[in-house]
C-alpha positions in Angstrom: 100.5 96.1 119.1 101.0 97.3 116.3 97.7 98.2 114.4 97.7 97.2 110.6 95.4 99.3 108.4 94.5 97.4 105.4 97.6 95.6 103.4 101.2 96.8 102.9 102.3 98.7 100.0 105.5 98.8 98.9 106.5 101.3 95.9 109.7 100.4 94.0 110.6 103.0 91.6 112.9 102.3 88.3 114.8 104.7 85.7 113.6 105.3 82.7 113.5 102.5 80.3 115.4 99.8 83.0 114.1 97.0 85.2 117.1 97.2 87.0 117.0 97.4 91.3 118.4 100.7 92.1 120.0 100.8 95.4 117.3 102.8 96.5 114.6 100.3 95.3 116.7 97.4 97.1 116.4 99.0 100.3 112.6 99.2 99.6 112.3 95.8 98.8 114.6 94.6 102.1 112.1 96.9 104.7 109.3 94.8 102.6 111.2 91.5 103.2 112.1 92.7 106.7 108.1 93.6 107.8 106.8 90.2 106.4 109.3 87.9 108.3 108.3 89.9 111.3 104.3 89.3 110.6 105.5 85.6 108.9 104.2 86.7 105.7 105.5 84.1 103.1 103.1 85.2 100.0 103.4 88.8 97.3 101.9 89.7 94.7 104.3 92.1 92.9 102.5 94.2 90.0 104.9 96.1 87.6 103.7 99.7 85.9 105.6 102.2 83.4 104.9 105.9 82.2 103.7 106.4 79.3 106.8 107.0 76.8 106.7 103.9 74.1 104.6 101.4 73.0 101.5 99.5 74.7 103.3 95.9 73.7 106.8 97.3 74.9 105.4 99.1 78.0 103.8 95.8 79.2 106.5 93.6 78.5 109.0 96.2 80.9 106.3 96.1 83.3 106.5 92.6 83.6 110.4 92.7 83.7 110.1 95.5 86.3 108.0 93.1 88.4 110.2 90.1 87.7 113.0 91.8 88.9 111.3 92.5 92.4 110.3 88.8 92.6 114.3 88.0 92.0 115.1 90.0 95.2 112.4 88.4 96.9 113.6 84.7 96.2 117.0 86.1 96.8 115.8 86.8 100.3 114.8 83.2 101.3 110.7 83.3 99.7 109.4 80.8 97.2 109.0 81.8 93.7 106.1 79.7 93.4 104.7 82.4 96.4 105.4 85.8 94.5 102.4 86.1 92.3 103.7 88.8 89.4 101.5 90.8 87.1 102.8 93.7 84.6 99.5 96.6 83.8 102.3 98.2 81.4 100.9 102.2 81.1 97.3 101.2 82.2 97.0 101.9 85.6 99.5 105.4 86.4 100.1 106.9 90.0 100.8 110.2 88.0 98.2 110.4 85.4 99.6 111.8 82.4 99.2 112.0 78.2 100.5 109.7 76.4 104.3 109.8 75.5 105.5 111.2 78.9 108.6 110.5 81.1 106.9 110.5 84.5 109.4 109.0 87.4 106.3 108.2 89.6 104.7 106.1 86.7 108.2 103.5 86.8 107.5 101.9 89.4 106.8 97.8 90.9 104.0 97.7 93.6 104.8 94.9 96.7 101.8 93.7 98.5 101.7 90.9 101.0 99.1 88.7 100.0 
């Protein structure tokens, strides 16, 4: 059997200013779906993030849009919407710390974890 070290986490990246799932992002979601189904997981947490370009409020909204785009993909794969818990942290939790106003691809993301 496969040992699971800590909770599974999948990171979906987005283009600048976008909440559209790229083909690479959709592939990550498909992997999360396959792993969840194999492990009989039905609950997810999805947290959206942005880089530091733009206002705090705009980035919070964009981070929620990113989380909701991932949620929609999970629902499209047969998971119940009420079991997908979304949150948007805006630019508040950077993967790669930058100064304000920096385009940083790794910070434009949503993280999927199993609950």
